[in-house]
C-alpha positions in Angstrom: 45.1 7.0 16.1 43.0 8.1 18.8 39.5 10.3 18.0 36.9 11.9 20.1 33.5 10.3 19.1 31.9 12.1 16.3 28.5 13.0 15.7 27.1 11.4 12.7 23.7 11.6 10.9 22.4 8.4 9.3 19.8 8.0 6.7 18.9 3.7 7.7 16.8 3.5 4.4 15.3 0.3 3.8 17.5 -0.3 0.6 20.6 1.8 1.4 21.8 3.6 4.3 23.7 6.7 3.8 26.0 8.6 6.7 26.8 12.1 6.8 29.8 12.7 9.5 29.7 16.4 10.8 32.7 18.7 9.3 33.0 16.1 6.1 29.9 15.9 4.6 28.6 12.5 3.4 31.0 10.0 4.4 28.9 6.4 3.3 26.3 4.9 0.8 25.9 1.6 0.9 23.1 -0.9 0.2 21.6 -2.2 3.6 21.6 -5.4 2.9 23.9 -8.2 5.4 25.5 -11.7 4.3 24.9 -13.9 7.3 26.4 -17.3 8.5 23.6 -19.1 9.2 25.5 -21.6 11.3 27.7 -19.1 13.1 25.5 -15.9 13.0 29.0 -14.3 11.9 28.5 -11.3 9.7 30.4 -12.2 6.5 29.7 -9.1 4.4 27.9 -5.7 4.5 27.4 -3.2 1.9 27.9 -3.6 -1.6 29.9 -7.0 -1.6 26.8 -8.5 0.7 24.4 -6.9 -2.3 26.5 -8.7 -4.8 25.4 -12.1 -2.9 21.9 -11.1 -3.1 19.8 -14.6 -4.3 23.5 -16.1 -4.8 24.0 -18.0 -1.8 24.4 -21.7 -0.8 22.7 -23.0 2.1 24.4 -21.7 4.6 24.8 -17.9 4.1 21.5 -15.8 4.2 22.4 -12.2 2.4 19.3 -10.1 3.9 18.1 -6.9 3.8 17.2 -6.1 8.0 15.1 -3.2 7.4 11.5 -4.3 5.6 9.1 -1.0 4.7 11.4 1.6 6.5 11.5 0.1 10.0 13.7 -2.6 11.6 12.3 -6.2 10.8 15.6 -8.0 12.1 17.7 -6.7 15.1 20.0 -8.4 15.6 21.1 -8.1 12.0 20.6 -4.2 12.0 22.8 -3.6 15.0 25.4 -5.6 13.6 25.1 -3.6 10.4 25.3 -0.4 12.6 27.9 -1.2 14.6 30.0 -2.2 10.9 28.9 1.0 9.6 29.9 3.2 12.9 33.7 1.8 13.2 33.7 2.5 9.5 33.3 5.9 9.9 34.9 6.5 13.0 37.6 4.2 13.5 39.5 3.9 17.1 37.3 6.7 19.1 37.6 6.9 22.9 34.4 8.9 23.0 31.4 6.8 21.4 29.6 9.3 18.2 26.6 11.0 19.2 23.9 9.8 16.2 21.3 11.1 14.4 19.0 8.8 13.0 16.1 9.1 10.3 12.8 7.5 10.9 9.7 7.5 8.3 6.7 9.7 10.1 4.3 7.0 11.6 6.1 5.2 13.2 5.1 3.2 16.2 6.9 3.5 19.7 8.0 0.3 19.6 9.7 0.7 16.0 11.4 3.9 17.2 12.9 2.2 20.8 14.3 -0.5 18.4 16.3 2.0 16.6 17.6 3.5 19.5 18.5 0.3 21.0 20.0 -0.7 17.7 22.2 1.9 17.5 23.1 2.1 21.5 24.0 -1.4 21.3 25.8 -0.3 18.0 28.4 2.0 19.8 26.7 5.3 20.1 26.9 7.3 23.4 23.4 9.2 22.6 20.8 8.6 19.7 18.2 10.9 18.5 15.5 10.5 16.2 13.9 13.0 13.4 11.1 12.1 10.9 12.4 12.0 7.5 10.2 14.2 5.7 11.8 17.3 8.3 14.8 15.7 7.2 14.0 15.9 3.6 13.0 19.3 3.8 16.1 20.8 5.5 18.2 18.9 2.8 16.1 20.0 -0.1 17.5 23.5 1.4 13.8 24.8 2.8 13.7 27.0 5.5 11.2 25.2 8.1 11.4 27.5 10.7 9.2 30.0 8.8 5.2 29.9 9.7 4.1 29.3 6.0 3.4 25.4 4.8 6.1 23.4 2.6 4.5 19.7 1.4 7.6 17.2 0.8 7.3 13.9 -0.4 9.9 11.6 0.2 9.7 7.9 -1.9 12.7 5.8 -0.6 13.1 2.2 -0.6 10.3 0.9 1.3 8.2 4.0 2.2 6.7 7.1 0.8 6.5 9.7 3.5 4.7 13.1 2.6 4.1 15.9 5.1 3.5 19.7 5.4 5.8 21.3 7.5 5.4 24.5 9.0 7.6 26.2 12.3 9.8 23.5 12.1 7.3 20.6 12.2 4.8 18.5 10.8 1.6 19.7 10.5 -0.3 16.8 8.4 1.7 14.0 7.3 1.3 10.2 6.2 3.8 7.1 5.5 2.8 5.1 3.1 4.7 1.5 2.5 4.9 1.9 -1.0 7.7 3.2 -2.3 10.5 1.3 -4.7 10.7 -2.1 -3.4 7.0 -2.1 -4.5 7.5 -1.1 -7.9 10.7 -3.4 -7.9 7.7 -5.9 -7.2 5.3 -5.0 -9.8 7.9 -5.3 -12.5 8.3 -8.6 -11.2 4.5 -9.5 -11.3 3.8 -8.0 -14.6 7.0 -10.3 -16.5 5.7 -13.2 -15.0 2.2 -12.8 -16.0 2.7 -11.5 -19.3 6.0 -13.3 -20.4 5.7 -16.5 -18.0 9.3 -15.6 -17.1 10.5 -15.3 -13.7 13.3 -12.4 -12.7 15.3 -11.4 -10.1 15.4 -8.3 -7.7 18.5 -7.0 -9.1 16.9 -7.2 -12.8 13.7 -5.8 -11.6 15.5 -2.8 -10.2 18.0 -2.2 -13.1 14.8 -2.2 -15.3 13.2 0.1 -13.3 16.1 2.5 -13.0 17.2 2.3 -16.9 13.9 2.3 -18.7 11.1 2.4 -16.1 8.4 5.6 -16.4 4.9 6.0 -15.1 4.4 8.8 -17.5 4.2 8.1 -21.4 8.0 8.6 -22.8 7.9 10.3 -26.4 10.6 7.9 -27.7 9.8 3.8 -26.7 13.2 3.2 -25.3 13.8 -1.5 -24.7 16.0 -3.8 -22.8 17.0 -7.2 -22.8 17.1 -9.0 -19.7 17.3 -12.7 -18.5 15.3 -15.0 -16.7 13.9 -18.2 -15.8 11.3 -19.6 -18.3 8.5 -21.0 -16.2 7.2 -23.4 -18.7 10.6 -24.8 -19.7 12.3 -24.1 -16.6 15.6 -22.8 -18.7 17.5 -19.5 -19.2 15.8 -17.2 -21.5 16.3 -13.8 -22.8 13.1 -11.4 -23.4 13.1 -7.6 -24.5 11.1 -4.9 -22.1 10.1 -1.9 -23.6 9.2 1.2 -21.1 5.9 1.3 -22.5 5.4 -2.3 -20.6 7.0 -0.7 -17.9 4.5 2.4 -17.6 1.6 -0.8 -17.6 3.5 -2.3 -14.5 4.7 0.6 -12.5 1.3 2.7 -13.2 -0.9 0.9 -10.1 1.7 2.0 -7.5 2.9 5.4 -8.8 -1.0 6.3 -8.4 -0.9 5.0 -4.8 1.4 7.4 -3.9 -0.8 10.5 -5.9 -3.8 9.2 -4.1 -1.9 9.2 -0.8 -0.2 13.3 -1.8 -4.4 13.9 -2.2 -5.1 12.7 1.0 -2.8 15.0 3.1 -3.6 17.9 0.4 -7.5 17.2 2.2 -6.5 17.4 5.7 -4.2 20.5 5.0 -5.7 23.3 6.7 -6.6 25.9 4.3 -3.9 29.2 5.2 -1.3 26.4 5.0 -3.0 24.5 1.3 -2.4 28.3 -0.2 0.9 28.4 0.8 1.4 24.6 -1.0 -0.2 25.9 -3.8 2.1 29.0 -4.5 5.5 27.0 -3.3 4.7 24.1 -5.3 5.8 20.3 -3.8 9.6 19.2 -3.1 9.8 15.2 -3.9 13.0 13.8 -2.4 14.3 10.0 -1.9 15.5 7.8 -4.6 12.2 6.9 -5.8 11.1 10.4 -7.1 13.7 9.5 -9.8 11.1 7.5 -11.9 10.9 8.9 -15.1 7.6 11.2 -15.0 6.5 10.9 -11.5 6.9 14.7 -11.2 4.7 15.1 -14.4 2.1 12.8 -13.1 1.9 14.0 -9.6 1.6 17.4 -11.5 -1.0 16.5 -13.7 -2.9 14.9 -11.1 -2.5 18.1 -8.3 -2.6 20.9 -10.5 0.7 22.3 -8.4 3.8 22.8 -9.6 6.2 19.7 -8.2 10.0 20.1 -8.1 12.7 17.5 -7.6 15.1 18.2 -5.0 18.8 18.9 -6.5 20.6 15.9 -4.9 17.3 13.9 -4.4 19.0 10.8 -2.8 21.0 12.3 -0.4 18.5 14.9 0.9 17.4 13.2 3.6 21.0 12.3 5.3 22.2 15.8 4.2 19.0 17.0 6.1 20.3 14.9 8.8 23.5 16.3 8.7 22.2 19.9 9.3 20.0 19.0 12.3 23.0 17.9 13.9 24.5 21.0 14.4 21.6 21.6 16.6 22.5 18.6 18.9 23.7 20.8 21.9 20.3 22.6 21.8 18.3 19.1 22.2 20.5 18.2 24.7 20.0 21.6 26.9 16.5 20.9 26.4 16.6 17.5 27.4 17.9 18.8 31.0 
């Protein structure tokens, strides 16, 4: 059964790829991990299946994340991953799909070109780019076309994008390479320093999701984890409390708060007044760390809201932006 190429919106995240197909909504949500046979260069697994292999592969199989800090770090693997996902969404098509991809707000021209080339090689007929904070704002249901300021803080896996948006574009923006991955690294470092135990990235992520916090909790929670003891070299089990997570995560969390502060300082006064009235919107999976909204609200004195479907916000926004592709095409002509 042949189909015409669909319009697809892709949130090409460092940790997760979320795709939106026009008329269908979100059709794919997979970890951005690819397992490759280093001898032949063949792709063995993509997404969930490849994520299970992280840190558990023999010498000839390499499970990698081809995006680092929001940009492509391994071009060939990214292209193969995109090809796999586009084929999965579209099946067999006569016309290749038009694809809109999200990029962090402060990427260079070279990094933009890498995304466009990778998507074109993966089978896209035309590639459009949209800045993450703008897509996140559209996905959060904010009317960005009006002449009033909205502040969006999008915390993904590799980057935190902060932007003040007015009249459909970003007035002041900043991109910070501190996000979900850096929170995981902070947990790994803390446990190594305090307990002399090494844990993997996946264990650190489980800790972050289950008991992680950046604001004191009323009730202290705990979780048992396993790792390798550096002294004996043997596997060992330790119990971690959420109060320790607070110690581990407060440093990267404050870096995000400081970056928000920096953007607010550069914001024109009229827009700053709008933000003070309307509040700050948080999107992306990283904003779901317990207490991050409270910490930001306490430090800035501005009301902070977490968007309804925070993780899918960027993909949903990209999907809504797909409706205007014909307008973009007309402008190009």
